[in-house]
Every structure is written in structure tokens, then in C-alpha cells.
Backbone as JSON, one array per atom type, in Angstrom:
{
  "sequence": "MNRTDHTAAALAALGHPARLSLFRLLVRAGPQGLLVGEIGAHLDMPLSTLAHHLRSLKQAGLVVQTRQGREVETRANTEAMRDIVDFLMSECCKGVPALARQP",
  "N": [[9.95, 11.88, 7.59], [6.83, 13.02, 8.85], [4.5, 11.0, 10.27], [1.85, 11.86, 9.43], [2.31, 13.23, 6.92], [3.35, 10.53, 5.98], [1.42, 8.4, 5.86], [-0.6, 10.06, 4.02], [1.16, 9.48, 1.58], [1.36, 7.06, 1.69], [-1.52, 6.52, 0.85], [-1.87, 7.92, -1.22], [-0.35, 6.7, -3.17], [-2.06, 3.98, -3.55], [-3.89, 5.42, -4.54], [-4.56, 4.82, -7.17], [-5.87, 3.29, -9.7], [-4.57, 0.57, -10.67], [-2.78, 0.23, -8.97], [-4.01, 0.03, -6.51], [-5.65, -2.56, -7.36], [-3.45, -4.53, -7.11], [-2.25, -4.64, -4.55], [-4.08, -5.62, -3.84], [-4.51, -7.94, -4.39], [-1.65, -9.03, -4.18], [-2.81, -9.31, -0.94], [-4.59, -11.08, -0.56], [-2.77, -13.28, -1.87], [-1.43, -13.48, 0.36], [1.32, -14.25, 3.08], [3.26, -15.49, 1.5], [3.26, -14.42, -0.78], [4.11, -12.94, -4.25], [5.46, -13.77, -7.05], [7.0, -11.38, -9.23], [6.11, -11.96, -12.13], [3.99, -13.5, -11.68], [2.14, -11.87, -10.93], [1.75, -10.37, -12.98], [1.24, -11.5, -14.78], [-1.56, -12.96, -13.34], [-2.99, -10.04, -13.22], [-3.09, -8.97, -16.21], [-0.92, -7.41, -17.12], [1.21, -5.23, -19.01], [5.06, -6.3, -18.56], [6.62, -4.08, -17.8], [4.95, -2.01, -17.09], [3.8, -2.78, -14.53], [6.23, -2.97, -12.95], [6.44, -0.25, -12.93], [3.92, 0.58, -10.99], [4.7, -0.89, -8.85], [7.3, -0.2, -8.11], [6.03, 2.5, -6.83], [4.39, 1.66, -4.79], [6.47, 0.09, -3.25], [8.25, 2.65, -2.19], [6.45, 3.29, -0.34], [6.31, 2.05, 0.78], [4.64, -0.3, 1.43], [4.49, -2.64, 0.06], [6.8, -5.23, -0.14], [9.75, -6.62, -1.16], [11.9, -9.11, -2.03], [14.67, -11.4, -3.37], [14.8, -14.19, -5.33], [16.69, -15.68, -6.35], [16.5, -15.41, -9.72], [14.69, -14.96, -9.61], [11.93, -12.06, -8.35], [10.27, -12.19, -5.57], [7.12, -10.72, -4.18], [5.39, -9.6, -1.85], [2.62, -7.49, 0.11], [2.96, -5.46, 2.52], [1.41, -5.83, 5.23], [1.76, -5.1, 7.8], [2.46, -2.49, 7.8], [0.07, -1.51, 6.79], [-1.92, -1.71, 8.54], [-0.77, -0.15, 10.69], [-1.47, 2.04, 9.26], [-4.1, 2.29, 8.99], [-4.7, 2.11, 12.02], [-3.71, 4.77, 12.39], [-5.4, 6.02, 10.98], [-7.5, 6.06, 12.78], [-7.44, 6.01, 15.09], [-8.03, 8.22, 16.54], [-11.1, 8.28, 16.98], [-14.26, 9.44, 18.06], [-13.37, 10.38, 20.09], [-14.28, 13.25, 20.06], [-14.8, 16.56, 18.86], [-13.24, 19.81, 19.57], [-15.45, 22.69, 20.89], [-15.5, 25.54, 18.92], [-15.2, 28.77, 19.32], [-17.74, 31.09, 18.85], [-18.28, 33.92, 16.85], [-20.62, 36.55, 17.42]],
  "CA": [[8.54, 11.93, 7.06], [6.55, 12.52, 9.81], [3.73, 9.62, 10.65], [0.53, 12.14, 8.68], [2.99, 12.3, 5.62], [4.0, 8.83, 5.45], [0.1, 8.1, 4.87], [-0.65, 11.14, 3.14], [1.98, 9.05, 0.51], [1.07, 5.96, 1.3], [-2.93, 6.26, 0.77], [-2.13, 8.54, -2.71], [-0.15, 5.03, -3.74], [-3.04, 3.11, -3.2], [-5.26, 6.38, -5.18], [-3.96, 5.05, -8.73], [-6.53, 1.55, -9.14], [-4.16, -0.65, -10.58], [-2.07, 0.03, -7.79], [-5.05, -1.08, -5.56], [-5.88, -3.61, -7.93], [-1.82, -5.05, -7.16], [-2.35, -4.48, -3.77], [-5.15, -6.24, -2.76], [-3.79, -9.29, -4.62], [-0.97, -9.48, -2.89], [-3.01, -9.21, 0.46], [-5.04, -12.25, -1.23], [-1.68, -14.12, -1.86], [-1.45, -13.81, 1.88], [2.51, -13.88, 3.86], [4.35, -16.05, 0.93], [3.41, -13.29, -2.23], [4.23, -13.89, -5.83], [6.26, -13.63, -8.23], [6.24, -10.64, -10.55], [5.55, -13.15, -13.33], [2.71, -14.37, -11.63], [1.21, -10.77, -10.81], [1.64, -9.68, -14.33], [-0.18, -12.94, -15.28], [-3.06, -12.54, -12.61], [-3.57, -8.27, -13.67], [-2.97, -8.85, -17.22], [-0.65, -5.43, -16.94], [2.7, -5.6, -19.06], [5.43, -6.11, -16.62], [7.23, -2.4, -17.79], [4.17, -0.86, -16.23], [4.28, -3.53, -13.63], [7.48, -2.19, -12.41], [6.39, 1.34, -12.21], [3.48, 0.56, -10.2], [5.15, -1.58, -8.05], [8.03, 1.29, -7.52], [5.08, 2.96, -6.46], [3.56, 0.52, -3.79], [7.33, -0.07, -2.84], [8.5, 3.77, -2.15], [5.42, 3.65, -0.02], [6.26, 0.95, 2.37], [3.12, -1.01, 1.01], [4.74, -4.06, -0.7], [8.61, -5.85, 0.38], [10.25, -7.7, -2.5], [12.77, -10.1, -1.85], [15.21, -12.14, -4.37], [14.7, -15.74, -5.25], [17.88, -16.59, -7.49], [16.5, -14.76, -11.03], [13.06, -14.29, -8.97], [11.47, -11.4, -7.39], [9.01, -12.26, -4.88], [6.44, -9.57, -3.79], [4.72, -9.27, -0.78], [1.85, -6.71, 0.9], [3.61, -5.15, 3.77], [0.49, -5.78, 5.59], [2.18, -4.76, 9.09], [1.82, -1.29, 7.21], [-1.25, -1.14, 6.2], [-2.2, -2.25, 9.76], [-0.05, 1.27, 11.08], [-1.77, 3.44, 8.11], [-5.3, 2.42, 9.57], [-4.97, 2.62, 13.06], [-3.32, 6.43, 12.55], [-6.26, 6.8, 10.76], [-8.69, 5.72, 13.56], [-6.84, 6.44, 16.58], [-9.02, 9.24, 17.61], [-12.04, 7.82, 16.62], [-15.38, 9.34, 18.5], [-13.19, 11.34, 20.57], [-15.09, 14.2, 19.88], [-14.12, 18.11, 18.35], [-13.55, 20.69, 20.93], [-16.2, 23.23, 20.29], [-15.33, 26.5, 18.3], [-15.86, 29.95, 19.78], [-18.49, 31.13, 18.05], [-18.3, 35.12, 16.63], [-21.82, 36.42, 17.49]],
  "C": [[8.07, 11.87, 8.21], [5.5, 11.47, 8.96], [2.17, 10.67, 9.58], [1.64, 12.47, 7.46], [3.0, 11.42, 5.28], [2.24, 8.37, 5.2], [-0.57, 8.68, 3.97], [0.2, 9.9, 1.49], [1.6, 7.87, 0.47], [-0.35, 5.49, 0.84], [-2.66, 7.11, -0.81], [-1.45, 7.25, -3.7], [-1.31, 4.55, -4.71], [-4.16, 4.0, -4.12], [-5.27, 5.87, -6.61], [-5.15, 3.48, -8.54], [-5.47, 0.75, -9.83], [-2.91, -0.45, -9.21], [-2.79, -0.51, -6.22], [-6.01, -2.17, -5.63], [-4.29, -5.23, -7.28], [-2.23, -5.23, -5.67], [-3.22, -5.32, -2.87], [-4.63, -7.54, -3.44], [-2.83, -9.85, -4.15], [-1.38, -9.94, -1.38], [-3.82, -10.63, 0.06], [-4.25, -13.49, -1.28], [-1.33, -14.68, -0.51], [0.26, -14.0, 2.38], [3.5, -14.44, 2.39], [4.37, -15.27, -0.31], [3.38, -13.88, -2.97], [5.18, -13.26, -6.33], [6.19, -12.79, -8.73], [5.59, -11.52, -11.24], [4.05, -13.41, -13.38], [1.71, -13.14, -11.47], [0.74, -10.18, -12.05], [0.3, -10.67, -15.24], [-1.57, -12.36, -14.67], [-3.64, -10.35, -12.84], [-3.52, -8.11, -15.19], [-2.04, -7.81, -17.69], [1.14, -6.36, -17.67], [3.79, -5.61, -18.22], [6.21, -4.4, -16.77], [6.04, -1.71, -16.61], [3.51, -1.31, -15.27], [5.28, -2.9, -12.48], [7.19, -1.36, -11.83], [5.55, 1.36, -10.89], [4.06, -0.74, -9.08], [6.29, -0.73, -7.09], [7.35, 1.8, -6.75], [4.81, 2.79, -4.69], [5.1, 0.27, -2.54], [8.09, 1.2, -1.51], [7.53, 3.73, -0.53], [4.99, 3.22, 1.4], [5.2, -0.11, 2.46], [3.25, -2.6, 0.46], [6.7, -4.73, -0.04], [8.57, -6.94, -0.53], [11.38, -8.11, -1.87], [13.18, -10.93, -3.27], [15.12, -13.25, -4.83], [15.71, -16.18, -6.16], [17.84, -15.14, -8.62], [15.15, -14.36, -10.23], [12.97, -13.23, -8.86], [10.36, -11.66, -6.5], [7.93, -11.12, -3.9], [5.31, -9.8, -3.14], [3.84, -8.32, -0.05], [2.28, -6.47, 2.5], [1.97, -5.09, 4.98], [0.34, -5.06, 7.44], [1.53, -3.09, 8.68], [0.93, -0.4, 7.07], [-1.94, -1.08, 7.86], [-1.88, -0.63, 10.57], [-1.41, 2.51, 10.91], [-3.56, 3.29, 8.95], [-5.38, 2.42, 10.93], [-4.68, 4.09, 13.34], [-5.06, 7.02, 12.24], [-7.55, 7.25, 11.88], [-8.37, 6.1, 14.85], [-7.18, 7.81, 17.18], [-9.92, 9.31, 17.17], [-12.93, 8.32, 17.67], [-14.21, 9.89, 19.81], [-13.17, 12.74, 20.85], [-13.91, 15.6, 19.21], [-14.21, 18.83, 19.37], [-14.66, 21.51, 19.9], [-15.56, 24.58, 19.83], [-15.69, 27.87, 19.18], [-16.41, 30.55, 19.06], [-18.43, 32.93, 18.18], [-19.97, 35.64, 16.98], [-22.36, 37.81, 16.21]]
}
């Protein structure tokens, strides 16, 4: 998958209000992340629905999960988000070549 496709997939994953709220919650939680049950409690979301949204964010590379015994710790992949923002802003203010206009 090229960088444009990867960025589009990540932004599409964040395009759902529940996933955007979930990602923002994980950003606020910081590098230690949250347990899945804690995320569900904070967002008042059933675990089955949460699992669906987490799967989408994980596939897009925006969250990282680590099993801690019976618990699953989930963290925002802030490095991936920085890469996405850098890609979006990489050509900022470089100008756009003029197009030849037909008379």
C-alpha cells in the first residue's frame, strides 16, 4: 500500500464519530493507554461495538494493543498520526504550477 492509500485508509477510519472519539480518548490517556474495559466505560460503549471500532483503528495502524494476561492494553499510535500529518503538510506553501490555459 502506498503512502497516499495508507493515509486515506487511516483518515477513513477516523471518519466515524465513535472511532474519532475513541482515538482522542487514547491520545488523552497517553503512552500507558487504557484497558479495553476502561475504554468501554469512558465511552459508554458495549464491548462488541468497541471491538468493531478498535479493529478498524488497529487495521489502519492508529492503535496498538498489547495483551497483559487476560487484559488488553490499547494505546494510540501517535507516531503513525504524526506521519499522517507530516504527509498531509509536506508540500505546504510550495506553490502549484500554472496550467496552460486555452484561449
